[in-house]
N, C-alpha and C positions, 0 to 999 in steps of 0.2 A: 570396599566392602559395604554391602547394603546396611542401612541404618538399623533395620529391624534385627538383622543377624547380630550386629554388635550389641544391641540392647539385650537380646536374649543371652548372649555370652556374659554380659555384666550381671544380669539378674541371676544366672546360674552360679556365677562366682560368689555373689553376695549371699545367695541361699546356702551355699556350701560353708562359707565363713560363719554365718549365723548359726547354722546347725552344729558346726564344730564347737562354737562357743557355748551353745545351749547344752550340748552333751558333756562338755568339760566342766561347766559350772557346778552341777550337782555333785560331782565326785569330790571336788574340793570343799563344798559347803556341807557335805554330809558328816564331817568330822566326828562329833559326839552324839549324833542322832541315834546310834545303835544301842546306847546304854553304857553304863560304867563297866559291865562285865566283859565288854569287847575291848581287847587291847591289840595294838599293832604287833605283828610278828617281826622279830629281829631280821634285818636284811641278810645277814650271813646264813641264817636258818633257811630263809626263802631261796637263796642261791643254791643251797644243797638240795632243795625239794624240786626245783624246776630245772629243765634242761635249757641249753642255749649256747650262744657264743657272743663275743664282743668283736665288732668289726672296727674298721678304721675310724678314728676320731670319736670313739665312744659309742657308736651305734650298737645297741644291744638287742639281740633276738633270743627269747627263751621259748622252749617248747617241750612238750611231753605228750605221749600217746598212751591211752588206756582203753582196753577192751574188756567189757564186763558182760557176762551172761547170767541172768537170774531166772529161776523158775518158781512161780508162786511167791515171789518176793525174797527168795533165798538165793544168794550168789553161789553158782555152781562152777564157774570158771572166771578167772581174772588174769589179764596180762597187762603189765604196766611198764612203760619205758620212760626214763628221765635221763637226759644227757646234758650235764652241766657245762661240758667243754668238749666240742667235737674234735678239737685238735689233740686231745689226750684221751681217746676212747679206751676204756678198760676192757679186760676180758669179759667181765660180767655184763657190761653194757653191750658189747658185741654179741654175746649170747642172747641177751634179751631182744636185741634188734633182729637176730636170726629167728627167734621164736615167733615174732610177728609175721614173718614170711611163711612159716609152717602152717599146714592145715590143722584145724581143730574140729573134732567131731564130738558132739554132745548128744547122748541118748536119753530120752525121756520115756520110760516104760519099756516093756519087752517087745520083741518083734524083729523086723528086718534091720540088719546092720549094713551101713555103707562105709567104705573106706574113704577117707578125706582126700580131696584133690589139692593141688598146689595152690597156696595162698588163698584158702577158702575157710569160711566158718560154716559148718553144717550142723543144724539142729534137727534131730529126728524126734518126732513125737508120735506115739501110738496111743496116747491117753486123751480122753475128752476132758474139757473144762480146765485146761492148764493155762496159766498166764505166763507167757514166755517173753522175755525182754532181752534183746541183744543191743548193746550200746558201745559205740566206739567214739571216744572223745579225743579231740586234738586241742591242746591248750597252748596258745601262742600269745605272747605279749611282746610289744615293741616299745623301745625307748627312742623316739624320733625327734626329740627337741633339737638336737644338733642338726639333724637333717633339714628341719624347717628353717633354721638359721642359714644354712648353707644354700638353700634354694632362692634366697632373696625374695621372699614373699611380697615385699613392698614393690619391687621392680615388676613382678608379675601383675600385680593389681594395676599399677600405673600403665603398663603396656596394654592390659585389657581395656582400660578406660579410654585410652587414646587410640587404640586400634593398631599400635605399632609393636606390641610385644608378642611373645610366643603365643600360638593358638592354644586354646584350652581343650 
């Protein structure tokens, strides 16, 4: 392997590690900087608010989907889906999931009406000077500490430094 290629790999690896440390440090250090009125939310309450699943060896993925349409700052349509356990999908969660697939048509003002198409969001506007906002949010969080332990990061770094490890 050419020396410059190996040097670039090492530099990329170190940059990723430093960036990860820099991004992780403020989260832990921010503890009380928000003020005394900010209190942590109970873990059980958070589990009920976010969707997700627990994989083998404690790997946790949480997710939620929200679609909000507002006109002139006023919410006119909202769809929200949170699935806390995909292995035990309830009828209400299945219905909410199906509603995300359905078309949604929002009319602003009088005039032409269009029927919705499959899996679409259609906003019709016949008025001037309207502020229309359509936002779809996907909330995903990962608990990957065990995954990092399992990948033997130390062996990867040693392999990259010596040129004998898995390629990056």
